[in-house]
C-alpha positions, 0 to 999 in steps of 0.5 A: 500500500502506497503512502497516498493510500494512508491519507484521505484525498479530502476532509470535510470542513464546517460539518456543523453547517451541513444538512446531515448534521442538523438531521443528526441532532433531530435524530438524537432526540428521537433515538434518545442517544448520541449519534455523533458520527455518520456510522452511529447515525447510519446504525440507528437508521437501519436499526429503527427504519420506521423512525428514520423514514418518519423523521426524514419526511418531517425534516424534508417537509414532504407535502402530503398527508403522512397518515398514522403508520410509518411502516408495516411488515418490516420483517418481510422482503419483499412485502414491507410497506412504508407509509401505508396510510399516506397520500401525496403527489410527486409533482406537488413536491417538485413545484414548491416554487413559482418565482422568477428564479431559474428552475431549469437551464439547458444547453443542447451542445452549441446549438440550443440554449434556454432557461425556464423560471419556476413561474415558466415551469409551472405554467408549462406544466399547467398547460400540459396537464390540461392537454393530457387530461383532454387526451383521456389520461387518468391515474395509472395510465402510461405516458412514454417519451423518447426525448432528450434531456431538455426542459420540455421533458421534465415539464411533461413528466411533472404534468403526467405525475400531477395527474397520477399517471405513470411516466416512462422514458428513453433516449432518442438514440434508441433504435426502433427495436429497443424502444418497442421492446420497452414501450410496447409492453406498457401500452402508453396512452400518449407518446411524446417524442422530439423531432430530432436531436444533435450529437457531436455536431451532427443533426440527427433526424428521427422521423422514419424511426418514429413512424416505425415505433408509433406503428408498433404501439397502441392504435389511437394513441395520441402523439406529441412531437416536441420541437428541437430541430425546428421541424416538429409540425412536419414530423407530427404530420407524418404520424397517426394522431400526431401533433406538435407541442405547440398545436397540442397546447393551443387554446390552453391558458396557464392556471394553477396546477392541480395535484391528485394525491395518491397512495404512497405506493402509487406508481410514478415511473416505469424504468427498464432493465438492460434486457440481459436475459430477454425482453427488458423488465419493466420495473415499476417505482412508487411515487412515495418511495422515489420521493423519500429516497431522492430527498435523502440522497439530495439533501442529506448525502449531497447537501443540496439546498434551495438555490443550489445549481445541480448538474448531472450528465445523463440521458432520459434512458438512465435512472440518473435523469429521474434522480436529477429531476428530484433536485427540484424538490430541494428548490435547486436549479437543474442544469441540463445538457444533451448531446456529446460532452466533448463537442465542440471540445473537451472543455464544454461541460467545464465551460458550462460549470463556470458560466452557470455557477454549478455547485454539483457536477455529476458525471460518469467514471468513463467521462472522467477517464476520457477527460484525463485521456484528452490531456485537459487539466481543468484546474489550469483553465477554469474557475471552478470555485463554485463546484463543491461536489463531483459525483461519478457513477455508471461504472466503478471509479478507478483509483487513478481517476480519484487522483486525476480529479484532485490533481487536475480538476480541483483539490478541494472538492467532495468526490462522491463515487456512487452506485445503485441502479435502475432497480432501486432508482437510487443508490445503495452506497454513495457520498457522505458529506461528513466523512473523508474521501479515500482513494478508490473507495465509495464512502459508505452505505446510504442512510436507511440502507442495511448493506452488507457483503456476503460469501457464497453461503450467505455469511457476512464478510468483514473483508474480501470480495462477495455479493453486495446485498441489502438486508432490510426493506427500504422505500424505493424497492420496486412495487414490482415488474409490469405484467408480473401479477404474482410477483414471481419474476420480481422475487426471482430477480432479487430474493432467490439467492438469499431469502428475505435479502436483496441481492443486487448483483454487484461484486464488492468488498468493505474497506478498512475505512468503512467504505465500499469498493465495487468490482463490477457486476457479479452476473456479467450484465452489460453496464447500461451506464456505458452501453445502452443496450441489452443482450436481447437486443443485440441478439435480435439484430445480429442473429438477423444476419444470415451467416450468424446462427447464434450469438452470446454477448458479455459486457466487461470493461477489460480494455479501454477499447472494448465494451462488448465481447460477442461470441458468434456461431456461424453457419457452415462455410461462413467466415468471420472476415472483415466484412462480416465483422463490420456488419455485426458491429453495425447491427449492434449499433443499430440496436443501441445508438448511432454512436460507436459501441466498441466491440470484440467479435469472437467466432466459436464452434458452439455455444452450449447453454446451461438450463438457466442460460447463464453460461457467460455469468458462470464463465465470468465468475470462474475466471474474472472473479475467481469463483470456482464453478463445478464442472466448468469445463463441461459448461463452457466451450474451450474458446470462450474459456480461453478468452476469459483466462487470457484476460484475467490479469486485465480484469483484475 
């Protein structure tokens, strides 16, 4: 262990002024004991979750009727219920302000800039709410959106939530098959899309794609086309029941937004898994659970308060977009960006940070690594004095990236590597504002999250690599999966391995500082933060190529230039020449995005399957994670195992 690992990279100062400190003082009164540091506060939050979440509701000033009961059936996982008597509306908690300060600031690369005040946002939500109601949208109905991360997207989501309807979104770079695999399952009553978008300086039209998507969704569905390129009327005219946003809102005057308060567990969002083992799972999240969990993460874990300016580089197909929106509930200004974070140059997001006095800079581990490789040293060119926190997720943040942030971006900054997922629309482990930052480590488990690391037999591990689990219920657990009426798929996804314990699928270990290191997915799932495509979508595209009989994909960040490794079995006589490789890579991209998805193609003679279809998971566990699997040689073909073993040192 080097000397740099024996001292923290950052130490908090002025902790007495932090929201988490004020919360701890209130918690001490309820707990009847001292909770002088984060570890003791966290201990209380998981020992008495009913008291913790009840206090959080009060401290964050949740708007709604709390009811008499905080939690029931806390010994059941799944099955526990939080605030079973409560009624609230997510949008009502977001639209607390109606003044002329900035609510949303937007940049679409170097093409578009706009901003909405709180008053503007309320008025747009009001008009959208009236239009949606006239389209017949009622509580529980679904509204799907293929949209950039722009102000109109947030306004539409808030209008949907105000009615008690359910929002689901994806990024406009999804291919038609990827969009239909998601939205086709939930039968939306209204579909909202942009007229195109910008990426890396290019103008990308979507009219033809929208025709294919709309044709695969319910007949009679209303379609709203939002202007971004300036051709919304033309695109809308080409779609059944299509109308531009301006046309949809014509005749509606802004008035006070009305909010229908629904039960705490009423659905708010449908998010989608990456589609690793078939068509993407539709994960249903509750309004109350999302609201409380996000309030905790914004206010207590990230110290966000009124008038702060919060940025996260995300698309509408990633759960960090849903997370970002909840910053409105703190009275914060959201800084939105859509497009390439390197167009027209690597400086673009740092220019944005300076111009808009950014306080929280959220991004991905891959972005930080890419800035480093570009040669840019922001510390030498930008006044980042307003930026107090940088957050990173999407994949584990490497120790060298911690070094780069403190050496080349800003030495006095709270760097928070965070990890959770679509499954919980939030984080399990994340930043802690009153603890030091140690190189290569996530600071700790979130308040109210009873995290642990278990071995294969379910025994807690004080050290060493094992399964990251959560041992007690929490509000942002999904309501369930769409079209899973008996909950069998939901239970199998998270609770089959360790009964009554949430098994998340991350391979992790505790550190000596009480932090966490995430080593990657224990099930070899493609990382949706780095590659927005699931294996089911890869197969549907690649196996349409006549020469390809079968394909099997994994997602591992073994090398900088590889995000997907695809094993293919070819038809007799076919050769994996440069032309076929190019066609396969093109098929992968067509299912995901017009952007380059770095891939390695490996031809094999056979792809045997286990009964569960998890041959790749077993191979990765055996070779990459060092977990012995009985009869491995009988389960995987020699070419696959040789590939894994040759790259073991890269994975480590």
